[in-house]
mmCIF file of the N, C-alpha and C atoms, coordinates in Angstrom:
data_MODEL
# 
_entry.id   MODEL 
# 
loop_
_atom_site.group_PDB 
_atom_site.id 
_atom_site.type_symbol 
_atom_site.label_atom_id 
_atom_site.label_alt_id 
_atom_site.label_comp_id 
_atom_site.label_asym_id 
_atom_site.label_entity_id 
_atom_site.label_seq_id 
_atom_site.pdbx_PDB_ins_code 
_atom_site.Cartn_x 
_atom_site.Cartn_y 
_atom_site.Cartn_z 
_atom_site.occupancy 
_atom_site.B_iso_or_equiv 
_atom_site.pdbx_formal_charge 
_atom_site.auth_seq_id 
_atom_site.auth_comp_id 
_atom_site.auth_asym_id 
_atom_site.auth_atom_id 
_atom_site.pdbx_PDB_model_num 
ATOM 1   N N  . MET A 1 1  ? -53.418 78.744 30.957 1.00 0.00 ? 1  MET A N  1 
ATOM 2   C CA . MET A 1 1  ? -52.581 79.393 31.959 1.00 0.00 ? 1  MET A CA 1 
ATOM 3   C C  . MET A 1 1  ? -53.296 79.377 33.309 1.00 0.00 ? 1  MET A C  1 
ATOM 4   N N  . ALA A 1 2  ? -52.581 79.013 34.334 1.00 0.00 ? 2  ALA A N  1 
ATOM 5   C CA . ALA A 1 2  ? -53.139 79.036 35.682 1.00 0.00 ? 2  ALA A CA 1 
ATOM 6   C C  . ALA A 1 2  ? -53.330 80.484 36.122 1.00 0.00 ? 2  ALA A C  1 
ATOM 7   N N  . THR A 1 3  ? -54.390 80.723 36.861 1.00 0.00 ? 3  THR A N  1 
ATOM 8   C CA . THR A 1 3  ? -54.696 82.054 37.373 1.00 0.00 ? 3  THR A CA 1 
ATOM 9   C C  . THR A 1 3  ? -54.246 82.144 38.818 1.00 0.00 ? 3  THR A C  1 
ATOM 10  N N  . LEU A 1 4  ? -53.493 83.195 39.126 1.00 0.00 ? 4  LEU A N  1 
ATOM 11  C CA . LEU A 1 4  ? -53.013 83.413 40.494 1.00 0.00 ? 4  LEU A CA 1 
ATOM 12  C C  . LEU A 1 4  ? -53.677 84.632 41.095 1.00 0.00 ? 4  LEU A C  1 
ATOM 13  N N  . ARG A 1 5  ? -53.949 84.543 42.397 1.00 0.00 ? 5  ARG A N  1 
ATOM 14  C CA . ARG A 1 5  ? -54.416 85.694 43.171 1.00 0.00 ? 5  ARG A CA 1 
ATOM 15  C C  . ARG A 1 5  ? -53.450 85.900 44.321 1.00 0.00 ? 5  ARG A C  1 
ATOM 16  N N  . PHE A 1 6  ? -52.959 87.128 44.446 1.00 0.00 ? 6  PHE A N  1 
ATOM 17  C CA . PHE A 1 6  ? -52.033 87.484 45.515 1.00 0.00 ? 6  PHE A CA 1 
ATOM 18  C C  . PHE A 1 6  ? -52.791 88.274 46.570 1.00 0.00 ? 6  PHE A C  1 
ATOM 19  N N  . PHE A 1 7  ? -52.514 87.991 47.834 1.00 0.00 ? 7  PHE A N  1 
ATOM 20  C CA . PHE A 1 7  ? -53.188 88.658 48.935 1.00 0.00 ? 7  PHE A CA 1 
ATOM 21  C C  . PHE A 1 7  ? -52.186 89.369 49.830 1.00 0.00 ? 7  PHE A C  1 
ATOM 22  N N  . ALA A 1 8  ? -52.634 90.461 50.427 1.00 0.00 ? 8  ALA A N  1 
ATOM 23  C CA . ALA A 1 8  ? -51.884 91.224 51.436 1.00 0.00 ? 8  ALA A CA 1 
ATOM 24  C C  . ALA A 1 8  ? -50.442 91.487 51.009 1.00 0.00 ? 8  ALA A C  1 
ATOM 25  N N  . GLY A 1 9  ? -49.465 91.060 51.812 1.00 0.00 ? 9  GLY A N  1 
ATOM 26  C CA . GLY A 1 9  ? -48.051 91.324 51.534 1.00 0.00 ? 9  GLY A CA 1 
ATOM 27  C C  . GLY A 1 9  ? -47.562 90.725 50.224 1.00 0.00 ? 9  GLY A C  1 
ATOM 28  N N  . ALA A 1 10 ? -48.169 89.617 49.798 1.00 0.00 ? 10 ALA A N  1 
ATOM 29  C CA . ALA A 1 10 ? -47.785 89.015 48.516 1.00 0.00 ? 10 ALA A CA 1 
ATOM 30  C C  . ALA A 1 10 ? -48.200 89.920 47.359 1.00 0.00 ? 10 ALA A C  1 
ATOM 31  N N  . ALA A 1 11 ? -49.387 90.507 47.448 1.00 0.00 ? 11 ALA A N  1 
ATOM 32  C CA . ALA A 1 11 ? -49.847 91.446 46.416 1.00 0.00 ? 11 ALA A CA 1 
ATOM 33  C C  . ALA A 1 11 ? -48.967 92.691 46.408 1.00 0.00 ? 11 ALA A C  1 
ATOM 34  N N  . GLU A 1 12 ? -48.590 93.132 47.583 1.00 0.00 ? 12 GLU A N  1 
ATOM 35  C CA . GLU A 1 12 ? -47.717 94.311 47.682 1.00 0.00 ? 12 GLU A CA 1 
ATOM 36  C C  . GLU A 1 12 ? -46.350 94.032 47.054 1.00 0.00 ? 12 GLU A C  1 
ATOM 37  N N  . ALA A 1 13 ? -45.783 92.870 47.338 1.00 0.00 ? 13 ALA A N  1 
ATOM 38  C CA . ALA A 1 13 ? -44.467 92.536 46.800 1.00 0.00 ? 13 ALA A CA 1 
ATOM 39  C C  . ALA A 1 13 ? -44.511 92.325 45.286 1.00 0.00 ? 13 ALA A C  1 
ATOM 40  N N  . ALA A 1 14 ? -45.620 91.767 44.783 1.00 0.00 ? 14 ALA A N  1 
ATOM 41  C CA . ALA A 1 14 ? -45.754 91.535 43.342 1.00 0.00 ? 14 ALA A CA 1 
ATOM 42  C C  . ALA A 1 14 ? -46.235 92.789 42.615 1.00 0.00 ? 14 ALA A C  1 
ATOM 43  N N  . GLN A 1 15 ? -46.758 93.735 43.365 1.00 0.00 ? 15 GLN A N  1 
ATOM 44  C CA . GLN A 1 15 ? -47.337 94.964 42.823 1.00 0.00 ? 15 GLN A CA 1 
ATOM 45  C C  . GLN A 1 15 ? -48.510 94.676 41.896 1.00 0.00 ? 15 GLN A C  1 
ATOM 46  N N  . THR A 1 16 ? -49.230 93.606 42.220 1.00 0.00 ? 16 THR A N  1 
ATOM 47  C CA . THR A 1 16 ? -50.439 93.247 41.492 1.00 0.00 ? 16 THR A CA 1 
ATOM 48  C C  . THR A 1 16 ? -51.243 92.285 42.356 1.00 0.00 ? 16 THR A C  1 
ATOM 49  N N  . GLU A 1 17 ? -52.529 92.169 42.077 1.00 0.00 ? 17 GLU A N  1 
ATOM 50  C CA . GLU A 1 17 ? -53.366 91.231 42.810 1.00 0.00 ? 17 GLU A CA 1 
ATOM 51  C C  . GLU A 1 17 ? -53.648 89.953 42.025 1.00 0.00 ? 17 GLU A C  1 
ATOM 52  N N  . THR A 1 18 ? -53.394 89.970 40.709 1.00 0.00 ? 18 THR A N  1 
ATOM 53  C CA . THR A 1 18 ? -53.644 88.791 39.889 1.00 0.00 ? 18 THR A CA 1 
ATOM 54  C C  . THR A 1 18 ? -52.567 88.630 38.829 1.00 0.00 ? 18 THR A C  1 
ATOM 55  N N  . ALA A 1 19 ? -52.419 87.393 38.363 1.00 0.00 ? 19 ALA A N  1 
ATOM 56  C CA . ALA A 1 19 ? -51.471 87.094 37.289 1.00 0.00 ? 19 ALA A CA 1 
ATOM 57  C C  . ALA A 1 19 ? -51.867 85.767 36.669 1.00 0.00 ? 19 ALA A C  1 
ATOM 58  N N  . THR A 1 20 ? -51.305 85.476 35.523 1.00 0.00 ? 20 THR A N  1 
ATOM 59  C CA . THR A 1 20 ? -51.446 84.159 34.906 1.00 0.00 ? 20 THR A CA 1 
ATOM 60  C C  . THR A 1 20 ? -50.052 83.644 34.576 1.00 0.00 ? 20 THR A C  1 
ATOM 61  N N  . LEU A 1 21 ? -49.868 82.338 34.728 1.00 0.00 ? 21 LEU A N  1 
ATOM 62  C CA . LEU A 1 21 ? -48.577 81.717 34.457 1.00 0.00 ? 21 LEU A CA 1 
ATOM 63  C C  . LEU A 1 21 ? -48.774 80.310 33.926 1.00 0.00 ? 21 LEU A C  1 
ATOM 64  N N  . ASN A 1 22 ? -47.849 79.874 33.104 1.00 0.00 ? 22 ASN A N  1 
ATOM 65  C CA . ASN A 1 22 ? -47.771 78.476 32.693 1.00 0.00 ? 22 ASN A CA 1 
ATOM 66  C C  . ASN A 1 22 ? -46.700 77.813 33.534 1.00 0.00 ? 22 ASN A C  1 
ATOM 67  N N  . ALA A 1 23 ? -47.087 76.826 34.317 1.00 0.00 ? 23 ALA A N  1 
ATOM 68  C CA . ALA A 1 23 ? -46.130 76.065 35.117 1.00 0.00 ? 23 ALA A CA 1 
ATOM 69  C C  . ALA A 1 23 ? -46.680 74.661 35.275 1.00 0.00 ? 23 ALA A C  1 
ATOM 70  N N  . GLY A 1 24 ? -45.823 73.672 35.202 1.00 0.00 ? 24 GLY A N  1 
ATOM 71  C CA . GLY A 1 24 ? -46.259 72.287 35.319 1.00 0.00 ? 24 GLY A CA 1 
ATOM 72  C C  . GLY A 1 24 ? -46.376 71.790 36.743 1.00 0.00 ? 24 GLY A C  1 
ATOM 73  N N  . THR A 1 25 ? -45.619 72.431 37.667 1.00 0.00 ? 25 THR A N  1 
ATOM 74  C CA . THR A 1 25 ? -45.626 72.028 39.079 1.00 0.00 ? 25 THR A CA 1 
ATOM 75  C C  . THR A 1 25 ? -45.533 73.271 39.967 1.00 0.00 ? 25 THR A C  1 
ATOM 76  N N  . ILE A 1 26 ? -45.780 73.063 41.242 1.00 0.00 ? 26 ILE A N  1 
ATOM 77  C CA . ILE A 1 26 ? -45.619 74.152 42.213 1.00 0.00 ? 26 ILE A CA 1 
ATOM 78  C C  . ILE A 1 26 ? -44.178 74.652 42.212 1.00 0.00 ? 26 ILE A C  1 
ATOM 79  N N  . GLY A 1 27 ? -43.210 73.758 42.114 1.00 0.00 ? 27 GLY A N  1 
ATOM 80  C CA . GLY A 1 27 ? -41.803 74.163 42.078 1.00 0.00 ? 27 GLY A CA 1 
ATOM 81  C C  . GLY A 1 27 ? -41.504 75.060 40.888 1.00 0.00 ? 27 GLY A C  1 
ATOM 82  N N  . GLU A 1 28 ? -42.015 74.703 39.718 1.00 0.00 ? 28 GLU A N  1 
ATOM 83  C CA . GLU A 1 28 ? -41.837 75.546 38.536 1.00 0.00 ? 28 GLU A CA 1 
ATOM 84  C C  . GLU A 1 28 ? -42.529 76.889 38.720 1.00 0.00 ? 28 GLU A C  1 
ATOM 85  N N  . LEU A 1 29 ? -43.691 76.862 39.348 1.00 0.00 ? 29 LEU A N  1 
ATOM 86  C CA . LEU A 1 29 ? -44.420 78.101 39.621 1.00 0.00 ? 29 LEU A CA 1 
ATOM 87  C C  . LEU A 1 29 ? -43.589 79.027 40.503 1.00 0.00 ? 29 LEU A C  1 
ATOM 88  N N  . ARG A 1 30 ? -43.007 78.490 41.568 1.00 0.00 ? 30 ARG A N  1 
ATOM 89  C CA . ARG A 1 30 ? -42.167 79.301 42.465 1.00 0.00 ? 30 ARG A CA 1 
ATOM 90  C C  . ARG A 1 30 ? -40.996 79.925 41.700 1.00 0.00 ? 30 ARG A C  1 
ATOM 91  N N  . THR A 1 31 ? -40.359 79.143 40.836 1.00 0.00 ? 31 THR A N  1 
ATOM 92  C CA . THR A 1 31 ? -39.238 79.647 40.040 1.00 0.00 ? 31 THR A CA 1 
ATOM 93  C C  . THR A 1 31 ? -39.686 80.761 39.110 1.00 0.00 ? 31 THR A C  1 
ATOM 94  N N  . GLU A 1 32 ? -40.783 80.548 38.409 1.00 0.00 ? 32 GLU A N  1 
ATOM 95  C CA . GLU A 1 32 ? -41.275 81.557 37.474 1.00 0.00 ? 32 GLU A CA 1 
ATOM 96  C C  . GLU A 1 32 ? -41.702 82.836 38.188 1.00 0.00 ? 32 GLU A C  1 
ATOM 97  N N  . LEU A 1 33 ? -42.327 82.688 39.359 1.00 0.00 ? 33 LEU A N  1 
ATOM 98  C CA . LEU A 1 33 ? -42.722 83.874 40.120 1.00 0.00 ? 33 LEU A CA 1 
ATOM 99  C C  . LEU A 1 33 ? -41.497 84.664 40.567 1.00 0.00 ? 33 LEU A C  1 
ATOM 100 N N  . GLY A 1 34 ? -40.462 83.971 41.013 1.00 0.00 ? 34 GLY A N  1 
ATOM 101 C CA . GLY A 1 34 ? -39.233 84.648 41.416 1.00 0.00 ? 34 GLY A CA 1 
ATOM 102 C C  . GLY A 1 34 ? -38.596 85.403 40.263 1.00 0.00 ? 34 GLY A C  1 
ATOM 103 N N  . GLU A 1 35 ? -38.576 84.797 39.095 1.00 0.00 ? 35 GLU A N  1 
ATOM 104 C CA . GLU A 1 35 ? -38.002 85.459 37.920 1.00 0.00 ? 35 GLU A CA 1 
ATOM 105 C C  . GLU A 1 35 ? -38.834 86.676 37.514 1.00 0.00 ? 35 GLU A C  1 
ATOM 106 N N  . ARG A 1 36 ? -40.129 86.570 37.656 1.00 0.00 ? 36 ARG A N  1 
ATOM 107 C CA . ARG A 1 36 ? -41.015 87.670 37.249 1.00 0.00 ? 36 ARG A CA 1 
ATOM 108 C C  . ARG A 1 36 ? -41.002 88.827 38.244 1.00 0.00 ? 36 ARG A C  1 
ATOM 109 N N  . TYR A 1 37 ? -41.019 88.516 39.548 1.00 0.00 ? 37 TYR A N  1 
ATOM 110 C CA . TYR A 1 37 ? -41.227 89.558 40.555 1.00 0.00 ? 37 TYR A CA 1 
ATOM 111 C C  . TYR A 1 37 ? -40.010 89.893 41.414 1.00 0.00 ? 37 TYR A C  1 
ATOM 112 N N  . GLY A 1 38 ? -38.934 89.119 41.333 1.00 0.00 ? 38 GLY A N  1 
ATOM 113 C CA . GLY A 1 38 ? -37.698 89.499 41.997 1.00 0.00 ? 38 GLY A CA 1 
ATOM 114 C C  . GLY A 1 38 ? -37.498 88.963 43.402 1.00 0.00 ? 38 GLY A C  1 
ATOM 115 N N  . ASN A 1 39 ? -36.356 89.366 43.972 1.00 0.00 ? 39 ASN A N  1 
ATOM 116 C CA . ASN A 1 39 ? -35.896 88.825 45.257 1.00 0.00 ? 39 ASN A CA 1 
ATOM 117 C C  . ASN A 1 39 ? -36.810 89.130 46.428 1.00 0.00 ? 39 ASN A C  1 
ATOM 118 N N  . GLU A 1 40 ? -37.375 90.324 46.498 1.00 0.00 ? 40 GLU A N  1 
ATOM 119 C CA . GLU A 1 40 ? -38.271 90.650 47.613 1.00 0.00 ? 40 GLU A CA 1 
ATOM 120 C C  . GLU A 1 40 ? -39.505 89.759 47.566 1.00 0.00 ? 40 GLU A C  1 
ATOM 121 N N  . PHE A 1 41 ? -40.010 89.517 46.374 1.00 0.00 ? 41 PHE A N  1 
ATOM 122 C CA . PHE A 1 41 ? -41.164 88.631 46.260 1.00 0.00 ? 41 PHE A CA 1 
ATOM 123 C C  . PHE A 1 41 ? -40.792 87.205 46.673 1.00 0.00 ? 41 PHE A C  1 
ATOM 124 N N  . VAL A 1 42 ? -39.618 86.738 46.294 1.00 0.00 ? 42 VAL A N  1 
ATOM 125 C CA . VAL A 1 42 ? -39.159 85.399 46.684 1.00 0.00 ? 42 VAL A CA 1 
ATOM 126 C C  . VAL A 1 42 ? -39.124 85.290 48.208 1.00 0.00 ? 42 VAL A C  1 
ATOM 127 N N  . ARG A 1 43 ? -38.661 86.329 48.875 1.00 0.00 ? 43 ARG A N  1 
ATOM 128 C CA . ARG A 1 43 ? -38.621 86.337 50.345 1.00 0.00 ? 43 ARG A CA 1 
ATOM 129 C C  . ARG A 1 43 ? -40.036 86.197 50.910 1.00 0.00 ? 43 ARG A C  1 
ATOM 130 N N  . VAL A 1 44 ? -40.961 86.983 50.380 1.00 0.00 ? 44 VAL A N  1 
ATOM 131 C CA . VAL A 1 44 ? -42.352 86.930 50.843 1.00 0.00 ? 44 VAL A CA 1 
ATOM 132 C C  . VAL A 1 44 ? -42.971 85.570 50.508 1.00 0.00 ? 44 VAL A C  1 
ATOM 133 N N  . LEU A 1 45 ? -42.714 85.068 49.303 1.00 0.00 ? 45 LEU A N  1 
ATOM 134 C CA . LEU A 1 45 ? -43.281 83.788 48.883 1.00 0.00 ? 45 LEU A CA 1 
ATOM 135 C C  . LEU A 1 45 ? -42.863 82.662 49.824 1.00 0.00 ? 45 LEU A C  1 
ATOM 136 N N  . GLY A 1 46 ? -41.657 82.743 50.362 1.00 0.00 ? 46 GLY A N  1 
ATOM 137 C CA . GLY A 1 46 ? -41.191 81.731 51.306 1.00 0.00 ? 46 GLY A CA 1 
ATOM 138 C C  . GLY A 1 46 ? -42.008 81.670 52.580 1.00 0.00 ? 46 GLY A C  1 
ATOM 139 N N  . LEU A 1 47 ? -42.739 82.728 52.884 1.00 0.00 ? 47 LEU A N  1 
ATOM 140 C CA . LEU A 1 47 ? -43.584 82.782 54.072 1.00 0.00 ? 47 LEU A CA 1 
ATOM 141 C C  . LEU A 1 47 ? -45.031 82.404 53.769 1.00 0.00 ? 47 LEU A C  1 
ATOM 142 N N  . CYS A 1 48 ? -45.365 82.306 52.506 1.00 0.00 ? 48 CYS A N  1 
ATOM 143 C CA . CYS A 1 48 ? -46.751 82.154 52.065 1.00 0.00 ? 48 CYS A CA 1 
ATOM 144 C C  . CYS A 1 48 ? -47.195 80.698 51.981 1.00 0.00 ? 48 CYS A C  1 
ATOM 145 N N  . SER A 1 49 ? -48.515 80.526 52.086 1.00 0.00 ? 49 SER A N  1 
ATOM 146 C CA . SER A 1 49 ? -49.162 79.261 51.752 1.00 0.00 ? 49 SER A CA 1 
ATOM 147 C C  . SER A 1 49 ? -49.695 79.386 50.335 1.00 0.00 ? 49 SER A C  1 
ATOM 148 N N  . LEU A 1 50 ? -49.637 78.285 49.592 1.00 0.00 ? 50 LEU A N  1 
ATOM 149 C CA . LEU A 1 50 ? -50.202 78.245 48.251 1.00 0.00 ? 50 LEU A CA 1 
ATOM 150 C C  . LEU A 1 50 ? -51.405 77.317 48.273 1.00 0.00 ? 50 LEU A C  1 
ATOM 151 N N  . LEU A 1 51 ? -52.532 77.818 47.810 1.00 0.00 ? 51 LEU A N  1 
ATOM 152 C CA . LEU A 1 51 ? -53.737 77.009 47.700 1.00 0.00 ? 51 LEU A CA 1 
ATOM 153 C C  . LEU A 1 51 ? -54.023 76.782 46.225 1.00 0.00 ? 51 LEU A C  1 
ATOM 154 N N  . VAL A 1 52 ? -54.166 75.537 45.838 1.00 0.00 ? 52 VAL A N  1 
ATOM 155 C CA . VAL A 1 52 ? -54.499 75.188 44.465 1.00 0.00 ? 52 VAL A CA 1 
ATOM 156 C C  . VAL A 1 52 ? -55.944 74.697 44.472 1.00 0.00 ? 52 VAL A C  1 
ATOM 157 N N  . ASN A 1 53 ? -56.809 75.477 43.839 1.00 0.00 ? 53 ASN A N  1 
ATOM 158 C CA . ASN A 1 53 ? -58.242 75.153 43.819 1.00 0.00 ? 53 ASN A CA 1 
ATOM 159 C C  . ASN A 1 53 ? -58.778 74.941 45.235 1.00 0.00 ? 53 ASN A C  1 
ATOM 160 N N  . GLY A 1 54 ? -58.291 75.748 46.182 1.00 0.00 ? 54 GLY A N  1 
ATOM 161 C CA . GLY A 1 54 ? -58.755 75.712 47.557 1.00 0.00 ? 54 GLY A CA 1 
ATOM 162 C C  . GLY A 1 54 ? -58.038 74.737 48.469 1.00 0.00 ? 54 GLY A C  1 
ATOM 163 N N  . ALA A 1 55 ? -57.157 73.896 47.933 1.00 0.00 ? 55 ALA A N  1 
ATOM 164 C CA . ALA A 1 55 ? -56.432 72.922 48.752 1.00 0.00 ? 55 ALA A CA 1 
ATOM 165 C C  . ALA A 1 55 ? -54.973 73.350 48.898 1.00 0.00 ? 55 ALA A C  1 
ATOM 166 N N  . ARG A 1 56 ? -54.464 73.283 50.117 1.00 0.00 ? 56 ARG A N  1 
ATOM 167 C CA . ARG A 1 56 ? -53.089 73.701 50.370 1.00 0.00 ? 56 ARG A CA 1 
ATOM 168 C C  . ARG A 1 56 ? -52.101 72.785 49.661 1.00 0.00 ? 56 ARG A C  1 
ATOM 169 N N  . ALA A 1 57 ? -51.143 73.380 48.963 1.00 0.00 ? 57 ALA A N  1 
ATOM 170 C CA . ALA A 1 57 ? -50.105 72.625 48.245 1.00 0.00 ? 57 ALA A CA 1 
ATOM 171 C C  . ALA A 1 57 ? -48.774 72.886 48.935 1.00 0.00 ? 57 ALA A C  1 
ATOM 172 N N  . THR A 1 58 ? -48.226 71.865 49.577 1.00 0.00 ? 58 THR A N  1 
ATOM 173 C CA . THR A 1 58 ? -46.975 72.028 50.325 1.00 0.00 ? 58 THR A CA 1 
ATOM 174 C C  . THR A 1 58 ? -45.788 71.391 49.626 1.00 0.00 ? 58 THR A C  1 
ATOM 175 N N  . ASP A 1 59 ? -46.039 70.577 48.632 1.00 0.00 ? 59 ASP A N  1 
ATOM 176 C CA . ASP A 1 59 ? -44.983 69.841 47.933 1.00 0.00 ? 59 ASP A CA 1 
ATOM 177 C C  . ASP A 1 59 ? -44.731 70.479 46.574 1.00 0.00 ? 59 ASP A C  1 
ATOM 178 N N  . ASP A 1 60 ? -43.470 70.792 46.288 1.00 0.00 ? 60 ASP A N  1 
ATOM 179 C CA . ASP A 1 60 ? -43.127 71.407 45.000 1.00 0.00 ? 60 ASP A CA 1 
ATOM 180 C C  . ASP A 1 60 ? -43.416 70.498 43.814 1.00 0.00 ? 60 ASP A C  1 
ATOM 181 N N  . ALA A 1 61 ? -43.652 69.206 44.051 1.00 0.00 ? 61 ALA A N  1 
ATOM 182 C CA . ALA A 1 61 ? -43.943 68.271 42.960 1.00 0.00 ? 61 ALA A CA 1 
ATOM 183 C C  . ALA A 1 61 ? -45.422 68.252 42.575 1.00 0.00 ? 61 ALA A C  1 
ATOM 184 N N  . VAL A 1 62 ? -46.269 68.979 43.315 1.00 0.00 ? 62 VAL A N  1 
ATOM 185 C CA . VAL A 1 62 ? -47.700 69.007 42.993 1.00 0.00 ? 62 VAL A CA 1 
ATOM 186 C C  . VAL A 1 62 ? -47.876 69.508 41.563 1.00 0.00 ? 62 VAL A C  1 
ATOM 187 N N  . ALA A 1 63 ? -48.590 68.715 40.758 1.00 0.00 ? 63 ALA A N  1 
ATOM 188 C CA . ALA A 1 63 ? -48.817 69.071 39.357 1.00 0.00 ? 63 ALA A CA 1 
ATOM 189 C C  . ALA A 1 63 ? -49.877 70.161 39.235 1.00 0.00 ? 63 ALA A C  1 
ATOM 190 N N  . LEU A 1 64 ? -49.687 71.029 38.257 1.00 0.00 ? 64 LEU A N  1 
ATOM 191 C CA . LEU A 1 64 ? -50.631 72.101 37.971 1.00 0.00 ? 64 LEU A CA 1 
ATOM 192 C C  . LEU A 1 64 ? -51.191 71.929 36.570 1.00 0.00 ? 64 LEU A C  1 
ATOM 193 N N  . SER A 1 65 ? -52.429 72.376 36.397 1.00 0.00 ? 65 SER A N  1 
ATOM 194 C CA . SER A 1 65 ? -53.030 72.371 35.068 1.00 0.00 ? 65 SER A CA 1 
ATOM 195 C C  . SER A 1 65 ? -53.363 73.811 34.687 1.00 0.00 ? 65 SER A C  1 
ATOM 196 N N  . PRO A 1 66 ? -53.564 74.074 33.407 1.00 0.00 ? 66 PRO A N  1 
ATOM 197 C CA . PRO A 1 66 ? -53.852 75.444 32.959 1.00 0.00 ? 66 PRO A CA 1 
ATOM 198 C C  . PRO A 1 66 ? -55.136 76.028 33.527 1.00 0.00 ? 66 PRO A C  1 
ATOM 199 N N  . THR A 1 67 ? -56.021 75.182 34.031 1.00 0.00 ? 67 THR A N  1 
ATOM 200 C CA . THR A 1 67 ? -57.298 75.689 34.559 1.00 0.00 ? 67 THR A CA 1 
ATOM 201 C C  . THR A 1 67 ? -57.272 75.907 36.071 1.00 0.00 ? 67 THR A C  1 
ATOM 202 N N  . ASP A 1 68 ? -56.137 75.659 36.729 1.00 0.00 ? 68 ASP A N  1 
ATOM 203 C CA . ASP A 1 68 ? -56.046 75.805 38.181 1.00 0.00 ? 68 ASP A CA 1 
ATOM 204 C C  . ASP A 1 68 ? -56.125 77.263 38.619 1.00 0.00 ? 68 ASP A C  1 
ATOM 205 N N  . ALA A 1 69 ? -56.717 77.449 39.793 1.00 0.00 ? 69 ALA A N  1 
ATOM 206 C CA . ALA A 1 69 ? -56.729 78.749 40.466 1.00 0.00 ? 69 ALA A CA 1 
ATOM 207 C C  . ALA A 1 69 ? -55.810 78.622 41.680 1.00 0.00 ? 69 ALA A C  1 
ATOM 208 N N  . ILE A 1 70 ? -54.823 79.512 41.761 1.00 0.00 ? 70 ILE A N  1 
ATOM 209 C CA . ILE A 1 70 ? -53.812 79.429 42.817 1.00 0.00 ? 70 ILE A CA 1 
ATOM 210 C C  . ILE A 1 70 ? -53.858 80.718 43.639 1.00 0.00 ? 70 ILE A C  1 
ATOM 211 N N  . ASP A 1 71 ? -54.040 80.560 44.938 1.00 0.00 ? 71 ASP A N  1 
ATOM 212 C CA . ASP A 1 71 ? -54.032 81.700 45.858 1.00 0.00 ? 71 ASP A CA 1 
ATOM 213 C C  . ASP A 1 71 ? -52.701 81.717 46.600 1.00 0.00 ? 71 ASP A C  1 
ATOM 214 N N  . VAL A 1 72 ? -52.078 82.888 46.671 1.00 0.00 ? 72 VAL A N  1 
ATOM 215 C CA . VAL A 1 72 ? -50.822 83.079 47.380 1.00 0.00 ? 72 VAL A CA 1 
ATOM 216 C C  . VAL A 1 72 ? -51.154 83.876 48.644 1.00 0.00 ? 72 VAL A C  1 
ATOM 217 N N  . LEU A 1 73 ? -51.111 83.187 49.784 1.00 0.00 ? 73 LEU A N  1 
ATOM 218 C CA . LEU A 1 73 ? -51.569 83.753 51.062 1.00 0.00 ? 73 LEU A CA 1 
ATOM 219 C C  . LEU A 1 73 ? -50.423 83.891 52.049 1.00 0.00 ? 73 LEU A C  1 
ATOM 220 N N  . PRO A 1 74 ? -50.059 85.123 52.399 1.00 0.00 ? 74 PRO A N  1 
ATOM 221 C CA . PRO A 1 74 ? -49.073 85.299 53.457 1.00 0.00 ? 74 PRO A CA 1 
ATOM 222 C C  . PRO A 1 74 ? -49.702 84.974 54.813 1.00 0.00 ? 74 PRO A C  1 
ATOM 223 N N  . PRO A 1 75 ? -48.883 84.798 55.836 1.00 0.00 ? 75 PRO A N  1 
ATOM 224 C CA . PRO A 1 75 ? -49.450 84.539 57.165 1.00 0.00 ? 75 PRO A CA 1 
ATOM 225 C C  . PRO A 1 75 ? -50.311 85.717 57.605 1.00 0.00 ? 75 PRO A C  1 
ATOM 226 N N  . PHE A 1 76 ? -51.391 85.393 58.269 1.00 0.00 ? 76 PHE A N  1 
ATOM 227 C CA . PHE A 1 76 ? -52.302 86.431 58.773 1.00 0.00 ? 76 PHE A CA 1 
ATOM 228 C C  . PHE A 1 76 ? -52.226 86.447 60.292 1.00 0.00 ? 76 PHE A C  1 
ATOM 229 N N  . ALA A 1 77 ? -52.358 87.613 60.845 1.00 0.00 ? 77 ALA A N  1 
ATOM 230 C CA . ALA A 1 77 ? -52.404 87.760 62.299 1.00 0.00 ? 77 ALA A CA 1 
ATOM 231 C C  . ALA A 1 77 ? -53.770 88.314 62.675 1.00 0.00 ? 77 ALA A C  1 
ATOM 232 N N  . GLY A 1 78 ? -54.175 88.033 63.836 1.00 0.00 ? 78 GLY A N  1 
ATOM 233 C CA . GLY A 1 78 ? -55.457 88.567 64.267 1.00 0.00 ? 78 GLY A CA 1 
ATOM 234 C C  . GLY A 1 78 ? -56.082 87.680 65.315 1.00 0.00 ? 78 GLY A C  1 
ATOM 235 N N  . GLY A 1 79 ? -57.257 88.065 65.705 1.00 0.00 ? 79 GLY A N  1 
ATOM 236 C CA . GLY A 1 79 ? -57.879 87.294 66.751 1.00 0.00 ? 79 GLY A CA 1 
ATOM 237 C C  . GLY A 1 79 ? -59.266 87.019 66.528 1.00 0.00 ? 79 GLY A C  1 
# 
């Protein structure tokens, strides 16, 4: 199972900072997260960047493996 870490608003919307999921692609991951955490989380997820093992994944076709670490990062503001 891939390990997910949620940060800031994503953690707030999911009501957790970590999770594990089985998903074959980023697109499947997005679907499973929406089913698990609901519409508000889907809204937040649409604003987030997904990092797979530290590399940004922008394509829903990106393949995932059970050993991947996925960070869900909402936009950050600051200076």
